[in-house]
Structure formats: structure tokens, C-alpha cells
C-alpha positions as CSV (number, residue, x, y, z in Angstrom):
1,M,147.4,114.3,-79.9
2,Q,149.4,116.9,-78.0
3,K,153.2,117.0,-77.7
4,Y,154.8,116.8,-74.3
5,E,158.3,116.8,-72.8
6,I,158.5,114.6,-69.8
7,M,161.5,114.5,-67.5
8,F,161.8,112.3,-64.5
9,I,164.6,111.5,-62.0
10,V,165.2,108.0,-60.8
11,K,166.8,107.2,-57.3
12,P,170.5,106.6,-57.6
13,D,170.8,103.9,-54.9
14,M,169.6,101.0,-57.1
15,E,171.4,98.6,-59.5
16,E,172.0,100.0,-63.0
17,A,169.7,97.3,-64.5
18,E,166.9,98.2,-62.0
19,I,167.3,101.9,-62.9
20,R,166.9,101.1,-66.6
21,K,163.9,98.8,-65.8
22,T,162.2,101.7,-63.9
23,A,162.7,104.0,-66.9
24,E,161.4,101.4,-69.3
25,S,158.3,100.8,-67.1
26,M,157.5,104.5,-67.1
27,K,157.9,104.6,-70.9
28,K,155.6,101.6,-71.1
29,V,152.9,103.5,-69.2
30,L,152.8,105.9,-72.1
31,T,153.0,103.4,-74.9
32,D,150.2,101.3,-73.2
33,A,148.0,104.5,-73.3
34,K,148.7,104.7,-77.1
35,A,151.2,107.6,-76.8
36,K,154.0,107.8,-79.4
37,V,157.5,108.3,-78.1
38,V,159.2,110.7,-80.5
39,E,162.5,111.1,-78.6
40,E,164.1,109.4,-75.7
41,K,167.2,110.5,-73.9
42,A,169.0,109.1,-70.9
43,M,171.0,112.0,-69.4
44,G,172.8,109.9,-66.8
45,Q,173.5,110.6,-63.2
46,R,173.6,114.3,-62.2
47,E,173.8,116.3,-59.1
48,L,170.5,117.6,-57.8
49,A,170.0,121.4,-57.2
50,Y,168.9,120.5,-53.6
51,E,168.6,117.3,-51.6
52,I,165.5,115.2,-52.2
53,R,164.7,112.5,-49.8
54,K,168.3,112.5,-48.6
55,F,169.6,112.0,-52.2
56,K,172.1,114.4,-53.7
57,T,172.2,112.8,-57.2
58,G,169.7,111.1,-59.5
59,Y,169.4,109.6,-62.9
60,Y,167.7,111.9,-65.4
61,Y,165.5,110.8,-68.3
62,L,163.8,112.9,-70.9
63,L,161.0,111.7,-73.1
64,V,159.3,113.7,-75.9
65,V,156.0,112.2,-76.7
66,E,152.8,112.7,-78.7
67,A,150.0,111.7,-76.3
68,S,146.4,112.3,-75.4
69,K,145.4,114.1,-72.2
70,E,144.5,110.8,-70.7
71,A,147.9,109.3,-71.4
72,E,149.6,112.3,-69.8
73,Q,147.3,112.0,-66.7
74,E,148.0,108.3,-66.4
75,F,151.8,108.9,-66.5
76,N,151.4,111.6,-63.8
77,R,149.3,109.2,-61.6
78,V,151.8,106.3,-61.9
79,A,154.8,108.7,-61.4
80,R,153.4,109.9,-58.1
81,I,152.9,106.3,-56.9
82,N,156.3,105.0,-58.0
83,E,158.7,105.1,-55.1
84,N,161.8,104.8,-57.4
85,L,161.2,108.3,-58.8
86,L,162.4,111.3,-57.0
87,R,160.7,113.9,-59.2
88,H,158.9,114.2,-62.5
89,L,157.9,117.1,-64.7
90,I,155.5,117.2,-67.7
91,V,155.6,120.2,-70.0
92,K,153.2,120.8,-72.9
93,V,155.1,121.8,-76.0
94,E,153.5,124.6,-78.1
95,D,154.1,124.4,-81.8
């Protein structure tokens, strides 16, 4: 199992409950693939460095997970499809 930091940005134009539901569904993608969530941090709404799809803000979430390569690839695949996410970034953490 490799350690990853995953950050994703959720669109700000939804209800707060729907934003949380989107974040939970992305976390569930990892747990369904047998990844272990070590740390989870909701960073709240922040201003984007540049406009993405006409949005100037977004809700930031950070997950630190221990996952297999397959779990990381599945998260990446689902994140690209999910229309509620503006961006995502997966960084492999070196020990």
C-alpha cells in the first residue's frame, strides 16, 4: 500500500448537503477499493487562483490515504467523470 494525498475541489453552486454528499461519495470510491483513509480535512470554500468553468470559488477537500495503485486509478477515473468536481490532484507521498 502506498500513501497518497488527494485534493479535490467541489463546485460552489450546490446546496451544502449536496456538497458534503459529493465529498462522501468520492471518499467511498476509495474505501470501496479497500483504501484506508488516514486523514480527512474539509478546508471550506476558498477563492480559486483562476476561473474554472466560470466559477471563482470552490469547496476544497483533502484526503490522506493508504491505497493500492488500482484504488488510486479508480478514484482518478471517477473524479474525471464527476461533473460536481472542478479539479482534483493526487500526489504520492514519499516516506
